[in-house]
N, C-alpha and C positions, 0 to 999 in steps of 0.2 A: 458447536453452537451452544453457548452458556445460557443457563437460566439466570435472569437478572436478580431473581430473589435468592438465588443459591448463595450461601456463605462459603467463601473460599478459604477461610482460615482453617489451619489443621486442627484436628481433634486430638486432645491429649488422651493417650490410652494407657500411659504408665502412671506410676505414682511417683514421678519425678518431682523433686523440689522446684519452686520457682526459680528462675535464673537469678544470678547476683544482681544484674541490673534492675530486675523487677523488684526485688527485695529493697535495694537502695532507693528506688523511686518511692516505694511506699513509705519507707522510714522518713524520707525527706518530706513527704506530704504530711505525716503525722507531726514532725517537728514544726512545720510552718503552720499547721492548724493550731497546736498548742500556743505557739508564740504570738500568732494573731489573736487568740483569746486574752493574752496578757495584755497586748496593746489595747484591746477594746476595754478591759477592765481599768487600765490606767486613765483612758480617755473618760470613761464613765465616772471614775473618781473625780476627774477635773470638772466635770459638768455638775457633780453633786457636792461641790465644796461647801455649799450652804448648809447641807446636812452633814455635819462633820462626822458623825458616827457611821454613816453609810459610805462616805468617802474614805474613812480609815478602813473599814471592813474590806472594801473593794481593793485597796492598796495591799493590805495584809494578805488577802487571798492571792494577789498576783506575784507576790515575792517568791513562793516555791515553784512557780510554773517553769522558769527556765531550767531549774535542776530536774523537774519531772520530765520535760521535753527532751533533755539529753538523755536521760535514762531510758525513756521509751523509745526515742529514735535509735539508740545504739543496741537495742535488745533485738536480736535475730529470732525468727520463729523457731520453735523446738524442732529437733530432729524427729522424724517419724521412726518409730520402733520398727526396726527391720527384722523380718521374720526369716530365720536362717533355715534353709531348706537342707536338713541332714538325712542321710541314707540310714535307715534303721534296718540292721540286718535281722534276718529270720533267725531267732535263737534256737528254733527247734530243727534247724536243718542238720545239726550233727546228731547222730544217734548217741544215746546214753552209753557210758563205758562200762556198765555191769553186766556184760555177755559172758556166758560160760563157753570156755574153749576147750574142745576135746582134742587130745592129742593121740595119735594112734600109731 
């Protein structure tokens, strides 16, 4: 019997990076968002053609957006610094070599 309010999605308990598909989807969303901003700027410039300096400013601002969209969309998230678990030997485990030896 399942509780209807219970969420059945698995809980992420590791520090694993998001899957390639998730990263790709996020990058596609970023690209689409930036390019839709460019379309909005060009349309705003068309509607503001009577105020030439505003229309020109919107067009100039929209020029670098495709370049920025490609750079941002192709940028993967940085890798997390992996902490290497190394065994550190106890250096005091071996006795010092300065013992007196008595031969008899």
